[in-house]
N, C-alpha and C positions, 0 to 999 in steps of 0.2 A: 615561420611555418612549423618548426619543431614544437613550439608551444601549443599551436593549434592541434597537432596530431596527439600530443599528450593529453590535452583536454578531451578529445574525442575518445581516446583509448581508455580513459579512467573509468573503472567500474564495469568494463565489458567482459563478456565471456569469449566471444569470437570476433575477429575483424579480418575478413577475407576479401582482399588482402591489404596489408599495411602498405606494401610497395605500390599497389595500384592507387591507393588513396593519396600517397605522397606525390605520385606523378601527376595526378589530376589537379591537386591543389597547387603544385609547383607551376603548372601552366596558367594559373590564375583563373581557372574555370569556376563559375558559380554552379555548384552541384545541386541537382534536383534530388531532394531527400524525401523518401516516401515512408509513411507509417500507415498501415491499414488496421482498422478496428471494426469488427462486426458488432452491430447494435443488437445483441442477443438479450439484453436487459436494459432498463431505462437509465442506468447509472454507470459512469466511469468510476473506477475504484483506485485505491492506492497502488495496486499492482500495475495498473496502466501507467501511473505517473513515473515509474522507474524509467520506462522507455520514452515517455513524453518529455521528461527532463533532459534526456539525451538529445531528443529532437530540438529542444530549446537551445542546447549547446551549439548545434549546427546553425540555428537561426541567429544566435548571437555572433557567430563567426561570419555572417553575411551570406549564407547559402539559402536557396529557395526551398521552403518547407511545404510538403504536400500532405495534408491530413485526409486520408481516404476513409470514407465510411462505406463499409461493405454491405450495402443494403441488398445487393443481389446474392453475394456469397453467404449472407446470414440465413438465406432460405435453405442452404445445405447444412451449414454448421461446420466449423473447423474441427476435423477429427484428431488434431494434435493432442496427445496425452489422454485420449478417450479410450475406455475399455468397452464401449458399446455405442450403438448408433444413436445420434442425437435425435430428439423429437423435432419434427418439422414445424417451423414458425410460419404464421400467416403474414401476408403482406401488411395487414393493418398493424399487427404487433411490431413489426420491424419499423414501419414508418413512425409510429408513436415513440418508440425508443430512440430513433435517430434524431428526432427533434431536440432532444435534451443534450446531445453530445457536443455540439459546437459551443454552446454556452459554457459547458463544463471545461472543455479543453482550453478555452481562452482564459481560464484562471491561471494558466501556465504560459501558453504561447501568445505571441503578439498577433492580434486579430488582423491588423492592417498588412502584415507581412506573411500571412499564411494563406495558401490555396486550399480550399476545401472541395473535394470531389466525391462523387458517388459512383460506385462501379457498375451500377445498373445502366449508366449512360452508354457504356460500350458492350457490356456483356449481354444485355437484352437484344442488342442488334447484331450480335455475333452470328446468330443463325445456325441451323443444323450443319451447313457446309463448313462454316468457320469452326464450329465445335469439333467436327470430325477431323479437320486438319490439325487442330490443336491437340486432340487426343492421340493422333498418330505420332506425335513427337515424344511420347513416353511409352514405357512398357509395363506390363503387370509385374515382371520381375523387379524392375526399378522401384515400383511402388512398395513392394513387399520388403524392400531393404529398410523401410521406415520401421523403427522399433515398435511403435504402437500397432501398426498393421501386422507386423510379423507375429507379435504376441497373440493378437486376436485370431490370426490364421491358424497358428499352432494349437490354440486352445479351442478351436472349432467354434469361435464366436463370429457372427455374421459381419461381413464388410460389404456395404452396398457399393455398386458401381458409381453412384453419385459421389460417394466419399472419395473415390479415386480421382474424380474430376476436380475436387476442391483445390488441391495444390496446383493443378494446371491453370485453373481460373485465377488464382492468386498470382501465379507467374505471368499470366496474360495482362493483369493489371499493370505490371512493371513494363510490359511492352507498350501498352496504351499510354502510359504516363512518361515513357522514356526516362525511367528512373536511373539515376547514377548511383544512388545508395538506397538500400532498403533496411529498415530497422525491425527488430522483433525480439521476442523472448527466446531463451535458449531452446525451448521446445519447438520453435519455428525454423530451426536451422535447415531442415530438409526442404521445406517450402521455399525458403529464401534462395537456397542454392539451385533449386529447380528453376527459379526465376532467372538466374544467371544463364543457365543452359537455354531456356526458351528465348531469351533475348538474343542470344547468338544465332539461334535458328531463324529468327526474324530479321537478321542482319544488323542488330544493334550492338553497341559496346556493352559487355556484361556488367551488371550492377555490382557494387561493392556490398558485402553482407556484414552487418553488424548486429550481434545479439548481446543481450544483457541477462544476468541471472534472474530466475523466477523468484518472486516474492511469495513466501508461504502465507496462507491465510490465517485466520484466527485459531484454527485447529492446530497450527504448527506442523502440519503433515503435508497436505496437498497445496498446490499453488492457489493463490488467491483467485477466486473465480466466482462470477455471478451464478454460474450453474451449480456450484457446490454450496452456495449460501454462506461462505466463510469470509466475506469481503467487507471492507470499510469503504463506503461510497463517498465520492466528493460532495454529493448532495445530502449526506447524512446530516441530521440536525447536530449542533455543536455538542450537546450532552451525550448523544449516542457515539459520536466520533471519539470524544475524550474517553468515555467509558470503555469502548471497544479496545482502544490502544492500551489502556490500563489493565485489560484482561489477558494480554498476551504473556507468554513465558519470558523469563529474563533472558534466556538464550536467543529467542526470536527477536527480542527487543534490540539486541546489538546488531542483528542483520538489518532491521528496519533503519537504525541509525546509519549504517553503511550505505544502504541503497536509496534512502529517502532524504538524507540531510548531508550537509558538508561539515558536520561536527568532527572535532578531533577525537577519534575513537580511543586514544590512549587516555585522554581526560575523562571520557565517559566511563571507562572501565574502573577509574579510580573513585567514581561516585558510588553511593549506596544504590543498589538496583531500584528501590522504590523511588528514590529521588530522581534517578536518571529516567525512569519510565514516565514520571509525572512531567519532566522537562520535555520529553519527546511528545507526549500527548498534547502539551500546551503548544509546542512549535507547529505540529501538524494542524491542530484545530485553528490556530491563529492564521496559518497560511491560507486555509480554504474557507474560513468563516469570519475572519477578522479578529482583532485583538480584544475588543469589548466582549464578543461572544465567547472567546477562549477563556477570558477571566471569569465570566459567569459559569462556564462549564466546569472549570477547575473548582470554584467555590461550591458548586452544587455537588460535584463528586465527593469532595472532602466532607461535606455535610452528611451525605448519604452513607459514605464509607465509615464515618465516625459512629453513626448510629448502628451500623452493622457490626462495628468492632466492639461494642459493649455487650457482654453476656446478659442473658435474661435473668439468670438465677444468681444474682450477686447479693451479698450480705447487706444488712442495714444497720447503721449506728445512729443513735440520738446524741446531739450535742447542744450545749447552751449557746446563746447568741454571742458570747465573748470568747469563742474558741480560737485556737491557733491551728493552722493546717499541720504543722509539725507534730502537734499533740495527737491529732487524729491518725497520722501515719503510724505513730507508735502504738496507739490504742488498737488499731486495726492489724497490728503485727506485720506491717509492711517494712518497717525499719526497727532497729534495736535501740536507737538513741536519738536525742535531739540533734546532735552533730550530724548523724547520718541523714536525718530528715532534711536539715538545712542544705547539706551538700547535694542531695538529690534534687531539691528545688532549684538550687543554683545551676545545676547541670541541665535544667530544662526537662527533667524526668517526671514532673508532677503536673497533672492537668485537672482543671475543674470544668465540667461540661465540655470536655474535648479540647479546651484551650489551655495552653501552657501558662503557668503562673510564675511570678518572680518573687523576690524577697519582700517587696512592698505589699504584694497581694497577700502573702503569708501572714502579715501582721494586722490586716484589716478585717473588720467585721463584714462578712459576705451577706449574712442576713436572710438567706432563703435556702430551701432544699436544693441539693445538687448531687452530682456524681463525681467522686474523687477517683482519679486514676494515678497509680504509681508504677512507672515502667510500662511494659507492654501488656502485662496480663493481670495486674492487681487492680481490682475495682471495689468500691464500696459506695453504697447509697447513703447519703447523709441527710438525716431529718433534724432540722434546726428547731429547737424549742425556745420559746420566748421567755 
């Protein structure tokens, strides 16, 4: 049991409470573990996978996973972390987005062992009477404890009554599903704790709350979100996925390693950042697009990057057909002697058309025009005369 608890705790922000979790697992209970996602855009993204991977941990341990698509709550929009009212989505938009979710989530979860639910199933039939009874279980003061609501209230920004209903409807999902555990990002803590309270009010055992850190998006500032447009979608084409990961900062890269992989972070920090980032981009692209596509994406990125890495205004030298690369390095003033040239070639610091050369290449007649690179910043365009 101790190993199970440690697996569940790893990479979490909050676990409320560990004692309750230990007691339920000790009883041999198969826990009903819920994760709700609103289909506010057509794609799941890497930010979602942090918590979906945790859901997979519970599944691997034999518990019952419930993947809840919030097709009803998406009409309101989760106000968590929002500084303004969300635009209202149409039923058609929500249904179209929801269709893509299950195929994407089963890139991680076991389809045969996962229950998929839609909260319109019980929220549409709740009725005015049921909604009033639910709303009576919380207060305006309780809602204003939420950091985002409090900030908007103090700055005189509008908060709709509908937004107050969102946490209550999410809490009612836990009642309808009789959830033992609910997962969410750290910004969901208020909603998940409210679920505990509402379950008690309906005579149920309160759910255990587990939150994970939020994954920042490509801007490195705000959480990865479809609404902010700073996300990497699971359905991105391989080239886009690889390129987006390569665009993140070195600092953010290490957080991605921590939250998205099982890699040894100590070893990652010993790598050159560019090498580590390329390895991360390959691993993530391989996971969601397959190895062949990841290889192609890596090659395409290197090809494009190499082109971008070559300045437009480089000098040109003319050489005869029986030249040596070491002689050109000296002639271009990149090195001061033949020994220095040969040493640089041996160290892998010389490239022809973006490909490293070795001592054998140095002594061969290359026979066509090319770009010679020495180190990171020294380039010369070679015109070969016959």
